[in-house]
C-alpha positions as CSV (number, residue, x, y, z in Angstrom):
1,M,115.1,100.9,-35.5
2,T,112.5,103.7,-35.0
3,T,111.3,106.4,-37.4
4,I,109.9,109.7,-36.5
5,A,107.0,111.8,-38.0
6,A,108.1,114.8,-36.0
7,P,110.5,115.5,-33.1
8,V,109.3,114.8,-29.6
9,R,109.7,118.5,-28.6
10,Q,109.7,121.5,-30.8
11,E,112.5,123.7,-29.5
12,P,116.0,124.5,-30.9
13,S,117.8,122.7,-28.1
14,L,116.4,119.4,-29.3
15,Y,118.7,119.5,-32.4
16,P,122.4,118.8,-32.3
17,V,123.0,121.0,-35.3
18,L,121.5,124.4,-35.9
19,I,122.1,126.2,-39.2
20,E,121.4,129.9,-40.0
21,Q,119.1,130.0,-43.0
22,P,119.0,133.3,-45.0
23,V,115.8,134.0,-46.9
24,R,116.1,134.7,-50.6
25,Y,113.5,136.6,-52.6
26,S,113.1,133.5,-54.8
27,D,112.0,131.5,-51.7
28,L,108.8,133.5,-51.6
29,D,105.7,132.2,-53.3
30,P,102.7,134.2,-54.7
31,S,101.3,134.5,-51.1
32,R,104.5,136.4,-50.2
33,R,105.4,133.7,-47.8
34,I,108.2,131.1,-48.0
35,G,107.1,128.3,-50.3
36,R,106.9,124.6,-49.4
37,D,109.4,123.7,-52.0
38,A,111.8,126.3,-50.6
39,I,111.6,124.6,-47.2
40,V,112.4,121.3,-48.9
41,R,115.5,123.0,-50.3
42,W,116.4,124.3,-46.8
43,F,116.2,120.7,-45.6
44,E,118.5,119.5,-48.4
45,D,121.0,122.2,-47.6
46,A,121.0,121.4,-43.9
47,R,121.4,117.7,-44.6
48,L,124.3,118.3,-47.0
49,A,126.0,120.6,-44.5
50,V,125.8,117.9,-41.8
51,E,127.2,115.3,-44.1
52,R,130.0,117.6,-45.2
53,D,131.0,118.4,-41.6
54,V,130.2,115.2,-39.8
55,F,131.6,112.5,-42.2
56,E,133.3,114.7,-44.7
57,A,131.1,113.9,-47.7
58,D,132.4,115.1,-51.0
59,L,129.7,115.9,-53.6
60,A,132.3,116.0,-56.4
61,D,133.4,112.3,-56.1
62,R,130.5,111.0,-54.0
63,S,132.7,109.8,-51.1
64,P,132.5,108.2,-48.6
65,L,129.1,107.1,-49.9
66,R,126.6,107.8,-52.6
67,T,123.0,108.3,-51.5
68,L,119.6,108.8,-53.1
69,V,116.7,110.6,-51.3
70,A,113.9,108.0,-50.7
71,S,111.4,110.4,-49.1
72,V,110.9,113.8,-47.7
73,R,108.2,115.4,-45.7
74,V,107.5,119.1,-44.7
75,E,104.7,120.3,-42.4
76,V,104.2,124.0,-42.0
77,L,103.0,125.0,-38.5
78,A,102.9,128.8,-38.9
79,P,103.4,131.2,-41.8
80,L,107.0,131.8,-42.8
81,R,107.3,135.4,-43.6
82,W,109.9,137.6,-45.2
83,G,112.1,139.6,-42.8
84,R,112.4,137.1,-39.9
85,R,115.6,135.3,-38.8
86,Y,115.4,131.6,-39.5
87,R,117.4,128.6,-38.3
88,V,117.1,125.0,-39.4
89,G,117.7,122.3,-36.8
90,V,118.7,118.9,-38.0
91,G,119.7,115.6,-36.4
92,A,119.8,111.9,-37.3
93,S,116.6,110.2,-36.2
94,R,117.2,106.7,-37.6
95,V,120.3,104.8,-38.7
96,G,119.4,101.5,-40.5
97,Q,121.4,99.0,-42.4
98,T,121.3,100.7,-45.8
99,S,119.4,103.9,-45.1
100,Y,119.2,106.7,-42.5
101,S,116.8,109.5,-41.7
102,Y,117.0,113.1,-40.5
103,A,114.5,115.1,-38.5
104,F,114.3,118.8,-39.2
105,G,112.8,121.8,-37.4
106,V,112.6,125.4,-38.7
107,F,112.7,128.1,-36.1
108,A,111.9,131.8,-36.4
109,D,113.8,133.0,-33.3
110,D,112.6,130.2,-30.9
111,E,109.2,129.6,-32.5
112,C,109.0,126.3,-34.4
113,V,107.3,127.2,-37.7
114,A,107.9,124.0,-39.7
115,V,109.0,120.4,-39.1
116,G,110.0,117.6,-41.4
117,E,112.0,114.5,-42.1
118,S,113.9,112.9,-44.9
119,T,115.3,109.4,-45.6
120,N,118.3,108.6,-47.7
121,V,119.5,105.2,-49.1
122,H,123.1,104.3,-49.6
123,I,123.6,102.8,-53.1
124,T,126.3,101.3,-55.3
125,D,126.1,100.3,-58.9
126,S,124.5,97.1,-57.7
127,G,121.7,98.8,-55.7
128,P,121.3,99.5,-51.9
129,A,124.4,98.7,-49.9
130,P,125.2,98.6,-46.1
131,L,126.3,101.9,-44.6
132,P,130.0,102.2,-43.9
133,A,130.8,101.7,-40.2
134,A,132.4,105.2,-40.0
135,V,129.3,106.8,-41.4
136,R,127.0,105.0,-39.0
137,E,129.2,106.1,-36.1
138,A,129.2,109.7,-37.3
139,L,125.4,109.8,-37.7
140,T,125.0,108.4,-34.2
141,A,127.0,111.3,-32.9
142,V,124.3,113.8,-34.2
143,A,121.3,111.7,-33.1
144,V,118.1,113.4,-32.2
145,P,115.4,111.9,-29.9
146,A,112.7,110.2,-32.0
147,A,109.1,109.2,-31.4
148,E,108.2,105.7,-32.6
149,V,105.5,105.8,-35.2
150,G,104.3,103.3,-37.8
151,R,104.0,103.9,-41.5
152,P,100.6,103.1,-43.0
153,D,100.4,100.5,-45.7
154,R,100.3,101.9,-49.2
155,D,97.1,101.3,-51.1
156,P,98.1,99.3,-54.3
157,A,95.7,101.6,-56.3
158,R,98.2,104.5,-55.7
159,L,100.5,102.8,-58.2
160,V,97.8,102.7,-60.9
161,R,97.8,105.6,-63.3
162,E,94.1,105.4,-64.1
163,A,93.1,105.7,-60.4
164,Y,93.9,109.4,-60.5
165,P,91.3,111.6,-62.4
166,F,93.5,114.7,-62.9
167,R,96.4,114.7,-65.3
168,L,99.3,117.1,-66.0
169,D,102.1,116.4,-68.4
170,I,105.6,117.6,-67.4
171,R,108.7,117.9,-69.5
172,T,112.0,117.7,-67.6
173,R,114.4,120.6,-67.8
174,F,118.2,120.4,-67.8
175,G,118.2,122.8,-64.9
176,D,116.3,120.2,-62.8
177,L,119.2,117.9,-62.8
178,D,121.5,117.4,-59.8
179,T,125.0,115.9,-59.5
180,N,123.6,112.3,-59.9
181,R,122.4,113.3,-63.4
182,H,118.8,112.9,-62.5
183,V,116.0,115.3,-61.5
184,N,116.7,116.7,-58.1
185,N,114.3,115.9,-55.2
186,V,113.6,119.5,-54.6
187,A,112.6,120.0,-58.2
188,L,110.3,117.0,-58.0
189,A,108.6,118.4,-54.9
190,G,107.9,121.5,-56.9
191,W,106.3,119.4,-59.6
192,Y,103.8,118.1,-57.1
193,L,103.0,121.6,-55.9
194,D,102.6,122.7,-59.5
195,A,100.1,119.9,-60.1
196,L,98.0,120.9,-57.1
197,A,98.0,124.5,-58.3
198,E,96.8,123.3,-61.7
199,L,94.0,121.3,-60.0
200,H,93.0,124.4,-58.1
201,L,93.0,126.5,-61.3
202,D,90.7,123.9,-62.9
203,V,88.1,124.1,-60.1
204,L,88.4,127.9,-59.9
205,G,88.0,128.4,-63.7
206,Y,91.5,129.5,-64.5
207,P,91.6,133.0,-62.9
208,T,94.4,135.3,-63.9
209,G,97.2,135.3,-61.3
210,G,96.7,131.6,-60.3
211,P,94.8,129.9,-57.5
212,L,93.9,131.4,-54.1
213,D,96.7,131.7,-51.5
214,G,94.8,129.8,-48.9
215,L,94.6,126.7,-51.0
216,S,98.4,126.0,-50.7
217,P,99.0,122.7,-48.8
218,S,100.2,122.9,-45.2
219,S,101.9,119.6,-45.5
220,L,103.6,117.7,-48.3
221,T,105.1,114.2,-48.2
222,V,107.1,112.8,-51.2
223,E,108.3,109.3,-51.9
224,Y,110.9,108.8,-54.7
225,L,110.4,105.4,-56.1
226,D,112.8,105.6,-59.1
227,E,115.1,108.0,-60.8
228,V,113.5,110.7,-63.0
229,C,115.6,111.3,-66.1
230,Y,116.3,114.0,-68.7
231,P,115.2,114.4,-71.4
232,A,111.7,113.0,-70.9
233,I,108.0,113.8,-70.6
234,Y,106.1,112.3,-67.6
235,Q,102.5,112.2,-66.5
236,L,101.7,113.7,-63.1
237,R,98.4,112.5,-61.8
238,V,96.3,113.9,-58.9
239,G,93.3,112.7,-57.0
240,V,91.4,113.5,-53.8
241,L,91.7,111.0,-51.0
242,D,89.5,112.6,-48.3
243,L,87.4,115.6,-47.6
244,D,86.4,116.7,-44.1
245,D,84.9,119.8,-42.6
246,T,87.9,122.0,-43.2
247,S,90.6,120.1,-45.2
248,V,91.3,118.1,-48.3
249,R,93.9,115.3,-48.6
250,Y,95.4,114.8,-52.0
251,A,97.2,111.9,-53.6
252,C,99.7,112.4,-56.4
253,G,101.5,109.9,-58.7
254,L,104.3,110.5,-61.2
255,F,104.2,108.0,-64.1
256,D,106.6,107.0,-66.8
257,G,104.0,105.5,-69.2
258,P,102.0,103.1,-66.9
259,R,104.9,102.7,-64.4
260,C,104.7,104.7,-61.2
261,I,108.1,106.3,-60.3
262,G,107.0,108.7,-57.5
263,L,104.2,109.4,-55.0
264,A,103.1,112.3,-52.9
265,E,100.4,113.3,-50.4
266,A,99.4,116.7,-49.4
267,V,96.9,118.3,-47.0
268,G,95.4,121.7,-47.3
269,A,92.2,123.8,-46.8
270,H,89.2,123.6,-49.2
271,A,88.0,127.1,-48.4
272,A,90.0,130.3,-48.9
273,P,89.4,134.1,-48.8
274,A,88.8,135.7,-52.2
275,R,91.5,138.2,-53.3
276,T,89.1,141.1,-52.8
277,G,86.5,141.7,-50.1
278,D,85.6,139.4,-47.2
279,E,84.1,136.5,-49.2
280,I,85.2,133.0,-48.4
281,I,85.2,130.7,-51.4
282,E,84.3,127.1,-50.5
283,L,85.5,124.4,-52.9
284,A,84.6,121.1,-51.2
285,A,81.8,120.3,-53.7
286,A,84.1,121.3,-56.6
287,F,86.7,118.7,-55.4
288,E,84.2,115.8,-55.3
289,P,84.6,114.9,-59.0
290,F,88.3,114.5,-58.5
291,R,88.1,111.7,-55.9
292,M,90.4,108.7,-56.5
293,R,88.8,106.1,-58.7
294,E,88.4,102.4,-58.0
295,V,90.5,100.3,-60.2
């Protein structure tokens, strides 16, 4: 089967399902734009709406299948601002033996402003299990064209806590839990964004009001390796993978003691306008000490 990194064409007609997406004030981040974690929540809402309508999934009793999110990716193509009319397009991009993937597009009128994908695994008490035939058939009915892309091999160092130079401890909250009684995938995406903001605060010297708006990542990819429980305290680690002329690529790892239970990557700018005046603050040199370590 093939997997997509983004739909072949970015237009609403590509997607078999289009869902009106109202914007809530709580979706806005400090830049007064819709936050990346809010878009991840939009993707979750769209996925659940499809599963409710296409194969009559019941969140109360987890029928006809129980799934866990294995990964989610969001890439912002243009600013998502308050006051516009948004629609989320969704379709099944891959149907495997025990897992399936969706492709998403976010549209302001007919302009594509964000894309993404997510993968879910069907599980039982014994672990991953084959998808029921009826579910496979229903997903095929809402298929979206997919572009074949490979997934890069994961560097084993990404699973080693000491490879990441920056550390943030996170205590789970009861409000982070979902119906599976573990921390929801949207909450976890927010944790990684919090960790990047903490790193930005560190390099900026902890200014009042938080980091500069232009440092928010334009893309975020999250892999969920194991369940995250409540109550617990976890270590979230961050390192810099690459720096080029305009952007910085981050790696994040979530650890339960020495065991890695989640990974993320993000890409954003390393220069941003100051809050006052026309000054551009360049932080590439400040990010150098936070490069991933050899282990």
